[in-house]
N, C-alpha and C positions, 0 to 999 in steps of 0.2 A: 487137245493133246494129253492132258491131264484125266479127262473122260476117258480116254482110250486104254490109260494104266490103270483107272480104277476099276472099269470092267474087263473082264478076259475078252479076246476076240469071239466077236459073233453074238455079244451079250449074254453070254451064259453065267447065270449066278453059281458062285461055289457052291457044292453042296454043303458045307456046313453053316452056310446063310439059309439056306431052305430049312435045314433041321431047328431053327430057334423058335421060339414062341412067336407069335406074330406081333406083340407088342414089342418085344426085342428086336425083330426083324425091323421094323418101322423105325427104331431107334436107330439101328445101323444105317438104314436107308437114309434118314434124316443126316447122319454124321457124314456119309460118303458124298451126298449132294451137296452138303456144307463144302467140304473139303475141295469138289471139283468145281463149284461156283467159284470158290476164291482162291482156284490154282495152289491148294497148299497140300504138302505131303504129311502136314501134322497137325493136330487141333490141341485145344486144350482142355482142361477138366471142366472150364466153364460151360465150353461146348457140349460137353458130354451132359452134365447137370440140365442143360437147357432141352436136352434132346431125350431124356429118359422118361419114361411112362411114367402116369401118376400114382403108380403103384410103389409098394415097398420093394425095392430091387434087392435081390439077393446076390451073395458073394459069386455063386456060379453064372448068374447073369451078366455080371460086371466081367468075368473072366472070358466068357462068351463074345461078349463084345468086343473087349481087347484082341482076342484072338482073331476074329473075323476081319476087325480092320486090320490086322498087322497081315493077312493073308492077301489084302488090298493094297499093302504097301504104306499105309496110315499108321501113324504112331500118335498118341497122347502125351503132350507135356503139359508142365503147370504154366508155360505161359511166361507174357512179362512180368 
């Protein structure tokens, strides 16, 4: 059920997701997969840090990640 909510009907990927650089798109994909596997609508900043590519990530990269996750209904919080 959560996987259906994470991906729009028909498995269509939102346009903003396709516009991301490949490594950031993979980061978003990993975060979406984690949320789906754990049936969660929020992830922690630790989850984000684990998923980030091994390069220096810019503020624009982070903004894009937050934006796309929000489009899929996933938010990031500080956790426990």
